[in-house]
N, C-alpha and C positions, 0 to 999 in steps of 0.2 A: 408481413415481417419476413417471410421466406426469401423474397428478393433481396432484402437488406442483408440478411445473414450471408447470402451467396455473394454479395458484393464485398465481403471481407471487412466490413466496418468494424466488427467486433475484434478482428485480428490486427487492425491498424493501430499501432502503438501510439502514434501522435494524436489520432482522434480520441482514443481511450484516455490519453493523458488529459486532453482538453475536457472530455466528458467528466472526469473526476475533479477537475480543478474549477471549471466555470459553473455559474448558475445555469439553470435550464434555459432561461431567456438568452443569456450571453452565448451559450453553446449553439442554440438554434439560429441566432442571428449571424454567427460566424460560419455556420455550416448549413447553408440554406438547402443543400441537396438532401438533408436528413429531415424527415418529417417528425412532427410532434409524436405521432404514433410510434415511430421507430425509437425515438428517445425514451418514451414511456415503457416500451417493450424491453429495452435494455435495462432500465431501472428495475423492472419486475424480475428479469433474469438474475440480476445481481442480488436482489433481495431473496429470491427463492433459493438460490445456491449458496446463500450466506456469504457472499463476497463482500469485501470492504476495501476501502482505499487506505493505504498507509501514508504517513507523512513522507516517507522515502519515495513512494511512487509519484508524488506530485511536486517534489522538490526540483527546482530548476538549476540551482547552483551546486557547486561542490559542497559536500557536507562538512560541517565543522566537527570537532571532537564531541561537542555537546549534542549535535545532530546524530552522530554515530551512537552515542550512549542511548539516545531516545530510540533509534532504529533497533538496536539490540534488545532493549527492554520490550519494545512493541513486538518484535519477532518472538521473543521468549514467552510473552503473555499469550500470544496467539497459538503457541504450540505446547504450552505447559500441560503436563499430566497431573491428574488429581493427587497422586502420591507425592509428586514434587511440590505441589502447592502446600500440602499438609506439612511436609518437611520444613518448608520455608516458614510457615506460620508457627510451627512448634519449636524449631531450633533457631529460627532467625536467619538472617543472611546479611552479607555485606552488599551494600548498594553499589551500583555501577559508578556512582559519583566518587567512590573511594578507590576505584581501580586506576592505575597509572594510565596516562594517555596512550602510551605505546601499546599497552595490552588491549585497550579499546580499539585502536586502529587495526591491530592484528586480527582481533575477533571480528570486527566489521568487514575487513577484507576477506576473511575466511567465509563469512556468511553471505556477503553481497558483492564481493569484488568482481566476479565474472558476470553478474547481472547488469552491470552498468554499461 
């Protein structure tokens, strides 16, 4: 595994995109220079570090407004503090589907615009 980590597989954005998108069999067939051991090791690293793949990370097309709404909700869910969750449950909240499209686009660009 050490050789593999030194070869920067883990830092290769395109390979990691495919890693997240394809099944194990598809990934190994398309990337025959990567062993099954290396593939499994990466899965273990992701599991142990609590890493996950978001819909935004595997999207290939430009996001629609509905995609942006989902991305924002996913981002907030992954980062929400317990107190904020209690506030939402106690006081309620306005859903993202109620926000105007322009506000969604602005929020999405603020959160993810530079990441693209």
